[in-house]
Structure formats: C-alpha cells, structure tokens
C-alpha positions, -999 to 999 in steps of 0.1 A, spaced: 156 216 110 182 208 83 167 179 59 198 180 38 199 155 12 234 137 21 225 125 49 228 144 78 199 154 84 191 151 123 160 127 115 168 86 125 171 71 93 139 59 86 147 20 88 163 28 124 129 42 139 107 30 163 73 31 158 67 45 194 91 61 217 93 81 252 95 119 250 133 129 270 127 126 314 95 98 303 61 101 303 32 79 284 43 63 253 34 74 223 24 60 191 36 71 152 8 72 136 9 46 105 0 69 80 36 88 87 58 95 64 96 80 66 106 116 63 80 128 88 81 96 111 123 109 112 104 146 120 81 130 143 111 106 161 131 148 170 110 163 178 101 140 205 131 133 219 135 172 227 100 178 237 98 177 281 77 149 293 42 146 294 44 177 265 30 153 244 2 128 252 -9 94 232 -45 117 225 -20 139 210 1 119 184 -22 126 145 -13 163 155 23 159 165 28 136 133 5 165 113 34 187 130 64 160 114 48 164 73 47 193 78 88 200 84 93 170 63 79 190 31 94 225 47 128 206 51 120 189 13 115 230 -6 136 242 16 156 218 -5 151 227 -37 155 263 -32 192 255 -20 201 237 -44 184 259 -77 177 296 -63 152 312 -54 144 326 -91 152 297 -119 145 304 -155 119 288 -169 115 270 -204 116 306 -222 146 318 -206 123 341 -185 138 342 -146 106 332 -124 97 328 -88 115 292 -81 77 278 -73 91 254 -40 90 288 -27 51 290 -14 52 255 -7 78 263 23 61 288 32 27 274 29 43 244 50 60 266 73 29 283 85 17 252 93 45 245 113 35 274 136 2 265 137 8 225 141 30 239 171 10 264 187 -15 240 186 6 213 202 17 245 228 55 231 223 69 265 206 89 287 238 65 317 236 36 292 234 41 273 267 53 303 286 22 318 281 3 285 290 19 277 319 0 261 351 16 250 380 18 209 374 42 228 341 20 207 323 11 238 289 -10 206 275 -27 192 306 -37 236 313 -52 239 271 -74 207 279 -84 215 314 -92 248 304 -110 231 279 -132 215 295 -141 237 320 -155 269 295 -162 247 274 -140 247 248 -124 221 222 
C-alpha cells in the first residue's frame, strides 16, 4: 500500500475514519481498537473494507490493529528510504545505510506474521480452506478440536 506524504494514501484521512466497520459483503461489525494510531486507523479501515465477509471477527480487532500499525510503520519508513535513498551521508561524510531500512524490514516481517496469524494473506487463505469458506472460523475450530490456541 502506498502511504506517500502527499496525501495520496489509500487509507482515509484520520478525521474521516469510522470507529467501526463492516467487511465488504456484510458480516459482524469490527470495532477499531482505541489505541490504534491515526495512520494505523486508516490502514485498519482499508484492510477491513477489502476483506471478505467474516474473515475478521470482533475478537480479531486487536490483531488487525497490530497489522494496521505495522503497515503504517512500514509506509513511514519506506517513505524515508524513498526520500533519502538506501545510503545516506553520515556526519563524518561517510556513506552509511539508511537507519530506516531495518525499521522497514522489521515492519515488513511483522506484517507477514500478523497477516498469517489472521489468515488473510492469499497463501494462508488457500492453505486453510474450510468447507464454509471462512479461514478464520476454521482456525478457531481447529484450535478447539486440537487443544491449540
């Protein structure tokens, strides 16, 4: 997702964000966590709008919030890298790696982990197909029958 500083982010502006949203096609209303950053709230609403009905339940709202905040962190760090480049000039004149690179990399890894946890990435949705078509419900049913999370 592009979160450029010129305001062309796909996420709505913070003052226009709902406190809750319904996934496209219906489903349970999912409330945004109160601790979610303004930029994270934009990604939260954008993610929820694009997920199939029932993919995220109200019980998953904090995990979706973590994913949204990590997307915001990634976008902010990537913007810094895009502006300054992968190498920057240190105070002593040497070229050094942009300090935003490891922040971006950690956020990218966290996005992958939270997406897998929520089973909302294409890979995890395919790997966990359930006759009902609801990967999240399948995860919870599997956990109940196997004694897992």
